C-alpha positions in Angstrom: -24.1 144.1 211.0 -25.5 144.8 214.4 -25.1 148.3 215.8 -24.0 148.7 219.4 -26.9 148.9 221.9 -27.5 152.3 223.4 -27.4 150.9 226.9 -25.0 148.0 227.0 -25.5 145.5 229.8 -23.2 146.0 232.7 -22.4 142.3 232.9 -20.8 140.6 230.0 -21.3 137.0 229.1 -18.5 134.9 230.7 -17.4 133.9 227.2 -17.0 137.5 226.2 -15.3 138.4 229.4 -12.9 135.5 228.9 -12.0 136.8 225.5 -11.5 140.3 226.8 -9.3 139.1 229.6 -7.1 137.2 227.1 -6.9 140.4 225.0 -6.1 142.5 228.0 -3.2 140.1 228.9 -1.9 139.9 225.3 -2.5 143.3 223.9 -4.2 145.9 226.1 -4.1 148.5 223.3 -6.2 146.3 221.1 -8.7 145.7 223.8 -9.1 149.5 224.1 -9.8 149.7 220.3 -12.9 147.6 220.6 -16.4 149.1 220.5 -18.9 148.4 223.3 -20.5 145.8 221.0 -17.0 144.5 220.2 -16.4 143.9 223.9 -19.7 142.0 224.2 -19.1 139.8 221.2 -18.2 136.1 221.6 -18.8 132.9 219.7 -21.4 130.7 221.5 -20.8 127.2 222.6 -24.0 126.1 221.1 -25.3 124.1 218.1 -22.3 124.9 216.0 -19.7 123.8 218.5 -21.6 120.7 219.5 -22.1 119.8 215.8 -18.4 120.2 215.2 -17.6 117.8 218.1 -20.2 115.4 216.7 -18.6 115.5 213.2 -15.4 114.2 214.8 -16.8 111.6 217.2 -20.3 110.6 216.2 -19.3 107.5 214.2 -22.8 105.9 214.5 -25.4 108.6 214.1 -25.1 112.4 213.8 -28.4 114.1 214.3 -27.1 117.5 215.2 -27.0 119.9 212.3 -30.1 121.5 210.7 -29.9 120.0 207.2 -31.6 117.1 205.6 -29.5 114.1 204.3 -29.8 111.2 202.1 -27.2 108.5 202.1 -23.8 110.0 202.8 -24.6 113.5 201.7 -27.0 116.4 201.8 -30.5 116.0 200.3 -30.8 118.1 197.1 -33.1 118.7 194.1 -31.9 117.3 190.7 -33.4 120.4 189.0 -30.7 122.4 190.8 -27.8 119.9 190.8 -28.0 119.5 187.1 -26.5 123.0 186.8 -23.7 122.1 189.2 -22.5 118.9 187.6 -18.8 119.4 188.5 -19.6 120.4 192.2 -20.0 117.8 194.9 -23.3 118.3 196.6 -21.4 118.6 199.9 -19.5 121.5 198.5 -22.7 123.3 197.4 -25.6 122.8 199.8 -24.2 122.3 203.3 -23.4 125.1 205.7 -19.9 126.4 205.6 -17.9 126.9 208.8 -18.6 130.4 210.3 -15.1 131.7 209.6 -15.0 130.0 206.1 -13.8 126.9 204.5 -10.4 126.0 205.9 -8.9 125.2 202.5 -10.1 128.5 201.1 -8.7 130.5 204.1 -5.3 128.8 203.7 -5.3 129.3 200.0 -6.0 133.0 200.3 -3.3 133.4 202.9 -0.8 131.8 200.5 -2.0 134.3 197.8 -1.4 137.2 200.1 2.1 136.0 200.9 2.9 135.5 197.2 1.5 138.8 196.0 2.9 141.0 198.8 6.7 140.5 199.0 7.0 142.5 202.2 4.6 140.1 204.0 6.6 136.9 204.4 8.2 136.8 207.8 5.6 139.0 209.4 3.0 137.6 211.8 -0.7 138.0 210.7 -3.9 136.1 211.1 -5.6 133.6 208.9 -8.1 135.3 206.5 -11.7 135.1 207.7 -14.3 134.7 204.9 -16.8 137.5 204.5 -19.8 138.1 202.3 -17.5 140.3 200.1 -15.9 143.6 201.3 -19.1 145.4 202.2 -19.7 142.7 204.8 -16.1 143.1 206.0 -16.6 146.8 206.4 -19.6 146.1 208.6 -17.7 143.6 210.7 -15.0 146.3 211.3 -17.9 148.6 212.5 -19.2 145.8 214.8 -15.8 145.4 216.4 -14.4 148.9 216.5 -16.9 151.7 215.9 -19.0 153.3 218.6 -21.3 156.3 218.0 -19.1 159.4 217.7 -15.9 157.6 216.8 -13.9 159.3 214.1 -12.8 157.7 210.8 -10.3 159.5 208.6 -10.6 159.1 204.9 -9.5 160.9 201.7 -12.3 163.1 200.3 -12.5 161.0 197.1 -14.3 158.1 198.6 -16.9 155.4 198.0 -20.3 156.6 199.1 -21.1 153.3 200.9 -18.6 154.2 203.6 -20.9 156.9 204.8 -23.9 154.6 204.8 -22.0 152.0 206.8 -20.1 154.1 209.3 -22.1 157.2 209.7 -25.7 156.1 209.1 -25.5 152.6 210.5 -22.9 152.9 213.3 -23.1 156.6 214.1 -19.5 157.3 213.5 -18.1 160.5 212.0 -16.1 160.5 208.8 -13.4 163.2 208.6 -11.8 163.8 205.2 -8.7 165.5 203.7 -8.0 166.4 200.1 -7.0 163.3 198.2 -4.7 164.9 195.6 -1.8 167.3 195.8 -0.4 168.2 192.4 -0.1 165.0 190.4 -0.2 162.5 193.2 -1.6 161.5 196.6 -1.6 164.2 199.2 0.8 162.7 201.7 1.4 165.9 203.5 -2.3 166.6 203.9 -2.8 163.1 205.1 -0.2 163.5 207.9 -1.6 166.8 208.9 -5.2 165.5 209.0 -4.1 162.4 210.9 -2.5 164.6 213.6 -5.6 166.9 213.8 -8.0 164.0 214.0 -6.0 162.4 216.8 -6.0 165.5 219.0 -8.0 164.8 222.2 -8.7 161.2 221.2 -7.1 158.0 222.3 -8.5 156.0 219.4 -8.8 156.7 215.7 -9.9 154.7 212.7 -8.2 155.3 209.3 -9.6 153.8 206.1 -7.4 153.7 203.0 -8.8 152.3 199.7 -6.1 151.7 197.0 -6.6 151.3 194.1 -9.1 154.0 194.9 -12.8 154.1 194.1 -13.7 156.5 192.5 -10.3 157.9 191.3 -8.5 154.7 190.1 -5.3 155.9 191.9 -2.7 153.8 193.5 0.1 155.5 195.4 3.7 155.5 194.3 6.2 153.5 196.4 7.4 156.8 197.9 3.9 157.9 198.7 3.3 154.5 200.3 6.3 154.9 202.5 5.2 158.4 203.6 1.7 157.1 204.5 3.2 154.3 206.6 5.6 156.8 208.2 2.8 159.1 209.2 0.8 156.3 210.7 3.8 154.9 212.6 4.6 158.4 214.0 1.0 158.8 215.3 1.0 155.3 216.8 4.3 156.1 218.6 2.7 159.4 219.8 0.2 157.3 221.7 -2.9 157.2 219.5 -4.4 153.7 219.1 -5.0 153.3 215.4 -7.3 150.8 213.6 -6.1 151.1 210.0 -8.4 149.4 207.4 -7.0 148.8 203.9 -9.8 148.3 201.5 -8.0 146.4 198.7 -11.0 145.6 196.5 -9.2 146.3 193.2 -5.8 144.8 194.2 -3.7 143.6 191.4 -5.1 145.8 188.7 -2.1 148.0 188.3 -1.3 149.8 185.0 1.5 152.2 186.0 0.2 155.1 183.9 2.6 158.0 184.2 5.1 156.1 186.3 5.4 153.1 188.7 2.8 152.6 191.4 2.9 150.4 194.4 2.1 146.8 193.6 1.5 145.5 197.2 -1.0 146.4 199.9 -0.2 148.9 202.6 -1.2 146.0 205.0 2.2 144.4 204.5 4.1 147.4 205.8 1.6 148.1 208.6 1.6 144.6 210.0 3.9 144.4 213.1 4.6 148.1 212.9 3.6 149.2 216.4 1.6 147.9 219.3 -0.8 150.8 219.0 -1.6 150.0 215.4 -3.9 147.2 214.3 -4.0 146.7 210.5 -7.2 145.1 209.0 -7.1 144.0 205.4 -10.3 143.7 203.5 -10.1 142.1 200.0 -11.8 139.4 198.0 -12.4 137.4 194.9 -15.1 139.9 194.0 -13.0 142.1 191.7 -9.7 140.2 191.8 -11.2 137.0 190.3 -14.0 138.8 188.5 -16.8 137.1 190.4 -18.8 140.1 191.7 -22.0 138.2 192.4 -20.4 135.4 194.4 -19.9 137.8 197.3 -16.8 136.1 198.6 -14.3 138.4 200.5 -11.8 138.2 203.3 -10.9 140.0 206.5 -7.3 139.6 207.8 -5.8 141.0 211.0 -2.2 142.3 211.2 -1.5 143.1 214.9 1.3 145.5 215.8 3.2 143.1 218.1 4.4 139.9 216.5 4.9 138.3 219.9 1.2 138.5 220.8 -0.1 138.1 217.2 -1.4 134.5 217.6 -3.4 135.3 220.7 -4.8 138.6 219.4 -5.9 137.0 216.2 -7.5 134.1 218.0 -9.5 136.4 220.2 -10.5 138.7 217.3 -11.5 135.7 215.2 -13.8 134.5 218.0 -15.5 137.9 218.1 -15.8 138.1 214.3 -17.3 134.6 214.3 -19.9 135.8 216.9 -20.7 138.8 214.7 -21.1 136.6 211.6 -23.1 134.0 213.4 -25.4 136.7 214.8 -25.7 138.4 211.4 -25.6 136.2 208.3 -24.6 132.9 210.0 -22.1 132.1 207.3 -21.0 132.9 203.7 -22.5 130.6 201.1 -20.7 127.3 200.7 -21.1 127.2 196.9 -19.3 130.6 196.5 -16.5 129.5 198.7 -16.1 126.2 196.9 -15.9 127.8 193.5 -13.3 130.3 194.6 -11.3 127.6 196.4 -11.3 125.5 193.3 -10.3 128.5 191.1 -7.3 129.3 193.4 -6.1 125.7 192.9 -6.3 125.9 189.2 -3.0 125.8 187.2 -4.4 128.3 184.7 -5.8 131.0 187.0 -2.7 133.2 187.0 -2.6 133.4 183.2 -6.3 134.0 183.1 -6.1 136.9 185.6 -3.1 138.4 183.7 -5.0 138.3 180.5 -8.0 140.2 182.0 -5.7 142.7 183.7 -4.1 143.3 180.3 -7.5 143.9 178.7 -8.2 146.6 181.4 -4.7 148.1 181.0 -5.2 148.7 177.3 -8.6 150.4 178.0 -7.0 152.5 180.7 -4.2 153.6 178.4 -6.7 154.6 175.7 -8.8 156.5 178.3 -5.7 158.4 179.5 -4.8 159.2 175.9 -8.3 160.5 174.9 -9.3 162.2 178.1 -6.1 164.3 178.0 -6.5 165.4 174.4 -6.1 169.2 174.2 -9.4 169.7 172.5 -11.1 168.7 175.8 -9.2 170.9 178.1 -11.9 173.6 178.2 -14.4 171.0 179.4 -12.5 169.1 182.2 -9.3 168.4 184.1 -8.3 164.8 184.4 -7.5 163.5 187.9 -4.4 161.3 188.1 -5.3 157.6 187.7 -3.2 154.4 187.2 -5.1 151.4 188.4 -8.5 149.7 189.1 -11.8 150.2 187.3 -12.3 154.0 187.3 -11.0 157.4 186.5 -12.5 160.9 187.3 -12.6 164.2 185.6 -13.3 167.6 187.2 -15.8 169.3 184.9 -15.7 173.0 184.2 -18.7 175.4 184.1 -21.4 172.9 184.9 -22.7 171.1 188.0 -21.9 167.4 187.7 -25.4 166.1 188.6 -27.0 168.3 186.0 -24.5 167.1 183.5 -25.1 163.4 184.5 -28.8 163.8 183.9 -28.3 165.6 180.6 -26.0 162.9 179.3 -28.6 160.3 180.1 -31.6 162.1 178.6 -29.9 163.5 175.5 -27.1 161.0 174.7 -28.0 157.8 176.4 -24.7 157.9 178.3 -24.5 156.8 181.9 -21.8 158.2 184.2 -21.6 158.8 187.9 -21.5 162.2 189.6 -19.5 161.7 192.8 -19.1 165.3 193.9 -20.4 168.7 192.7 -17.6 169.0 190.1 -16.6 165.3 189.7 -17.7 162.7 187.1 -16.6 159.1 187.4 -16.1 157.0 184.3 -15.9 153.2 184.7 -13.6 152.3 181.9 -13.9 148.7 183.0 -17.2 148.7 181.2 -15.9 150.2 178.0 -14.5 148.5 174.9 -11.5 150.3 173.5 -13.4 151.6 170.5 -16.1 153.1 172.8 -13.7 155.3 174.7 -13.4 158.2 172.2 -17.1 158.4 171.4 -17.9 158.6 175.1 -15.6 161.5 175.8 -16.8 163.3 172.7 -20.4 163.0 174.0 -19.2 164.2 177.5 -17.5 167.2 175.9 -20.5 168.1 173.7 -22.9 167.8 176.7 -20.7 170.2 178.8 -20.5 172.7 176.0 -24.3 172.6 175.6 -24.8 173.3 179.3 -22.2 176.0 179.8 
C-alpha cells in the first residue's frame, strides 16, 4: 500500500495517461473516483511484460525471469519439497502472475456466479488475487482514497479499517448507528449517506456483511433498502465507490429469521454509472485457510456497456499497485486454493464446517439470552459469521476484559466502551455456557 504523494508530479507517465484517457472515454465518472495516486498508477512494460512475451516465443533459451532453474523446472531444496509431495514445484516456487493465476481467477468467478443468484447476466470483472482482504482494502485506498476523503461505515466496525483508511491514507471515517431495534439501521444509513454526500462529489461506502464484530447479516428486505438508498444517492449525482467486505460470506445461520444469502455486490453491479461496486472476499474464512492469505478483488461497474474497458483499465492500475507493493501473491497459496476449488468434495466439506459453526451459534444465542443474565448484558442481534456482541451493563468493557483475563483466564475483545465481542468460532458447544457464566460473574463482581 503506497500512500499518495503530497505533491504529485504534474506530468503523468504516458502509460498512466493512456489508461486515464481510456477511462475518460469509457466512464468519466469512474475516472473522477480515482485518487491522485490512482491516476498515476500503471503497469510497467518492463521485466514482467518482456518475460511474458519470452514465455510464449523463446523456444530456444529463456533467460528473462529472476529465478534459478534446473532441467524443465525451478530449482528447489529437497528439504522443503518433501513437505509438498503432491505439489508440482512449478506450482510452488515460481512467481505467480501479478493479478493471480488465471485458473484460480476463473474458478473464483465461477464460484461468485454460483453463490450469488442475482449475478449471472450482469457484467463484472475477473477477480484479481490479493494477499487476503486486508491487502484488498489497501488496494482500494491506493486507487480511490485521497487525504480528507470520507468513508461511510456503520459504527460497529473492524478496527483495522481506521488503521488503513485514516492512519495510512489520511481519509475520514464517518459512522452511523449499526442497529435500529432488532435489525440493521436502514433509515439511519440512508440519512447518514445523504448527510455525508452534502457538498461532496465523491463518497466511499464500506459495508461488511456478515459483520465483524456483530455477526449480523441483513435480511432480504434490509438489503433491498440499502441498495435503494445507494441507488438514489447515485442518481442524485454523487459518485459512489461501494466496497463490500464479504470476508465471512457463506456462514449464514438464519437465527431469528431469514437473512440474505448473497452479497450486496450482485445487486450493486450495473446499478448506475455513478456507482462502482468493489467486492473483497477470499479463501481466508470461506475455505478456512487464514494463513494462506489468498483473497480477491472484483470490480462491478455501473454501466454494463463500458464494463469490459473499465475493468481492463482498473486491473492495469491494480497490477501496478501490486507490482509496486508486494510484487505478487504467493504461488503456493494460490495453487492450493485453486486445487481445492476443483475438488469434488469441497462443497460437502464447507457445508459440514458451516454446520458446526451454526450449532455453536445456536447454543450461544440460547445461553446468552437466558433471563438470569439480563442484568449483566443485552445481546446484539446476530445470525452469521464468527462473532456476536453483548452490551454490558454497569461496567466499562475494557476494565471487564482485563478482569476476565486476570481472574478467570477468559479472553474476549472490548470493541467499544460498552461492547464485548465473543468469537464463538473458537468455542466448542460445551464451552459456551461456562464462558457466559464467567462473564456474568465478572460483571457482577465489578458492578
